[in-house]
C-alpha positions in Angstrom: 118.7 136.2 72.0 122.1 138.0 72.1 120.4 141.6 71.7 119.6 143.6 74.8 116.5 142.6 76.4 113.6 145.0 76.0 112.8 146.2 79.6 110.3 148.9 78.9 106.7 148.6 78.7 106.6 151.7 76.6 108.5 150.2 73.8 106.5 150.1 70.5 106.9 146.3 69.9 105.4 145.7 73.5 102.5 148.5 72.8 101.6 146.8 69.6 101.6 143.3 71.1 99.6 144.5 74.3 96.7 145.5 71.7 96.4 141.8 70.8 94.7 141.4 74.1 91.6 142.6 72.5 89.5 140.6 70.0 89.0 143.7 67.5 93.0 143.9 67.1 93.3 140.0 66.6 90.6 140.1 63.9 92.0 143.1 62.3 95.6 142.0 61.9 95.2 138.2 61.8 97.7 137.9 64.9 97.2 136.5 68.3 99.4 135.6 71.3 100.0 132.1 72.7 101.1 132.2 76.4 102.8 129.2 78.1 105.5 126.5 77.5 102.9 123.9 77.3 100.8 125.9 74.8 103.6 127.1 72.8 105.0 123.6 72.5 101.7 122.2 71.2 101.6 125.3 68.8 105.1 124.2 67.4 104.1 120.5 67.3 100.9 121.3 65.3 102.8 123.6 62.7 101.2 126.9 63.9 102.4 129.9 62.1 104.7 131.5 64.8 106.3 134.5 63.6 108.1 135.7 66.7 108.8 134.6 70.3 109.2 136.8 73.3 111.5 135.3 76.1 112.1 136.3 79.6 115.0 134.1 80.9 114.4 135.3 84.7 111.1 133.6 84.5 111.6 130.6 82.1 112.0 127.2 83.4 114.0 124.4 81.8 111.2 123.5 79.3 110.7 126.8 78.3 114.3 127.4 77.6 114.5 124.4 75.7 111.4 125.4 73.6 112.9 128.8 73.0 116.5 127.5 71.7 114.6 125.0 69.4 112.5 127.8 68.0 115.4 129.9 67.6 116.8 128.0 64.6 114.1 129.2 62.5 112.1 132.2 64.2 113.2 135.4 65.6 113.6 135.4 69.3 113.3 138.7 71.3 114.5 138.7 74.9 112.5 140.7 77.4 112.5 141.9 81.2 110.2 140.3 83.7 108.2 143.4 83.6 107.6 143.2 80.0 106.7 139.6 80.1 104.3 140.1 83.1 102.7 143.3 81.3 101.8 141.1 78.4 100.7 138.0 80.3 97.2 137.1 81.3 98.4 134.9 84.1 99.1 135.2 87.7 102.5 133.4 87.5 103.8 133.6 83.8 106.5 131.3 82.9 108.7 133.5 80.6 107.4 132.5 77.0 104.9 134.2 74.6 104.8 133.5 71.0 103.3 135.6 68.3 101.4 133.6 65.9 99.3 134.1 62.6 95.7 132.9 62.3 94.8 130.6 59.6 91.2 130.6 59.4 89.5 127.3 59.0 86.3 126.9 57.0 83.5 124.2 57.1 84.5 122.9 53.8 87.9 122.4 55.1 86.8 119.9 57.7 88.2 116.4 57.1 85.4 114.2 58.6 85.4 110.4 59.2 82.8 108.0 57.4 80.7 108.4 60.4 81.6 111.7 62.0 81.0 113.1 65.8 81.0 116.9 66.0 80.5 119.0 68.8 78.4 122.3 68.1 78.9 125.2 70.5 76.5 127.9 70.0 77.0 131.5 71.2 79.5 130.6 74.0 80.3 133.9 76.0 82.9 132.6 78.5 86.4 131.6 76.7 87.1 129.3 79.6 84.1 127.2 78.8 84.8 127.0 75.0 88.4 126.1 75.8 87.3 123.2 78.1 85.0 122.0 75.3 87.9 122.0 72.9 90.0 120.1 75.5 87.3 117.4 76.0 87.0 117.2 72.3 90.5 116.2 71.8 90.4 113.6 74.9 87.4 112.0 73.1 88.9 112.1 69.5 85.9 113.6 67.9 86.1 115.0 64.5 85.6 118.7 65.2 84.0 121.6 67.2 82.0 124.1 65.2 81.5 127.4 67.1 78.2 129.2 65.7 78.0 132.8 66.3 80.6 132.7 69.4 80.8 135.6 72.0 84.5 134.8 71.9 87.0 134.0 69.2 89.1 130.9 69.0 92.3 132.8 69.6 91.4 134.3 72.7 94.0 133.8 75.3 91.7 132.2 77.9 90.2 129.7 75.1 94.1 128.7 74.5 94.9 128.3 78.1 91.7 126.3 79.0 92.1 124.1 76.1 95.7 123.5 77.1 96.7 124.0 73.5 94.3 121.4 72.1 92.7 124.3 70.0 95.8 123.8 67.8 95.1 120.2 67.1 91.3 119.7 67.1 89.7 120.5 63.8 87.6 123.9 64.8 85.7 126.3 62.8 83.0 129.1 63.0 79.8 129.8 61.2 76.4 130.7 61.8 73.5 128.7 62.3 72.0 128.3 58.8 75.5 127.5 57.5 75.8 124.9 60.1 72.2 123.3 59.2 73.2 123.4 55.5 76.4 121.6 56.2 75.2 119.0 58.3 72.2 118.2 55.9 74.6 117.9 53.1 76.7 115.2 55.0 73.8 113.4 56.3 74.6 114.2 59.8 72.0 114.3 62.6 71.8 117.3 64.9 71.0 116.5 68.5 69.9 119.8 70.6 70.9 119.4 74.2 68.3 121.3 76.3 67.2 121.1 80.0 63.4 120.2 78.7 64.7 117.9 75.9 62.2 115.3 74.9 64.9 112.2 75.2 67.2 111.2 77.7 70.8 111.2 76.8 71.2 107.5 77.7 68.4 106.4 75.5 69.5 108.4 72.6 71.6 106.6 69.7 74.8 108.3 68.6 76.6 105.4 66.5 75.6 107.3 63.4 76.8 110.4 62.2 76.2 113.0 64.9 76.4 116.5 65.9 75.8 117.4 69.6 74.8 120.8 70.1 75.1 122.9 73.5 74.2 126.6 73.9 75.1 129.4 76.1 74.9 129.6 80.0 72.3 132.3 79.8 70.3 131.9 76.7 70.6 127.9 75.9 70.0 126.8 72.2 68.6 129.2 69.7 65.0 128.3 68.3 66.7 127.5 65.0 68.9 124.6 66.3 66.2 123.6 68.6 63.9 123.2 65.5 66.6 121.6 63.4 67.8 119.0 65.9 66.4 116.1 67.8 65.8 117.1 71.2 67.5 115.4 74.1 68.3 116.1 77.9 71.1 115.1 80.5 69.0 113.6 83.2 69.4 115.3 86.7 68.3 114.7 90.2 66.2 117.5 91.8 66.7 120.1 92.6 69.2 120.9 89.9 67.9 121.9 86.7 71.0 122.8 84.7 74.5 121.9 84.2 77.6 124.2 83.3 77.6 124.1 79.5 81.2 122.5 79.2 80.3 120.0 81.7 77.2 119.2 79.7 79.3 118.8 76.5 81.6 116.5 78.2 79.0 114.2 79.5 77.3 114.0 76.1 80.5 113.4 74.1 81.8 110.7 76.6 78.3 108.9 76.4 78.5 108.9 72.4 82.0 107.7 72.4 81.0 104.9 74.8 78.2 103.9 72.6 80.3 103.9 69.7 82.9 101.8 71.1 80.5 99.3 72.5 78.9 98.8 69.2 82.2 98.1 67.5 83.0 95.5 70.1 79.4 93.9 70.2 79.0 90.5 68.4 
């Protein structure tokens, strides 16, 4: 961190990294940005391939400086000015640290499932904040994996990373289409549960103690017909006049019910 800091947003490196704010560029290059001390720390602890770190000393706090010092032992550090860091940031109050990382795609066959897995399926989620919140809940409930089918947002979207608070780096996540999902679940003997407002069975009356995959759909479209037909239809009971919940809230309620049942079954005589 002894080279003169980059202070111009017209710098070629800054312009190249700014393009990573677009999904097309992330998909094309295989690179993405990780912003924030907490998120970068999580990425480092999970051995995410970080290739470069941008560090703004005038914005960084003690934790950020400590992470930068640790990373500097093996990864190039580029010192930047406040204007550059703020330009690349997606946050109102950036904390002075942004990592450039290489994405490592996870495949369905790479998932390491437990003997009786519990999986969250998130279909066609448009809002990165919702997807990130689901992944954060997945980590909190220690489920086996999150499978995103035909997502409208990618797993390396900055808002997914932030909403998950870095959990996207530790939770087993993958992307596939609906037919690939159904084939995978069938081959592993995993029951699919389709959460819809008009489901046939209440969540509380559904047994999740066996191998289970709980599917939630997008805010606007809900679950596709193919998943509704492939799964057992269930609903979250709601008092009138409420007829729907935020999709990440629905996922959280369902996952905690499944975990509650599993813990109870292990402790029951």
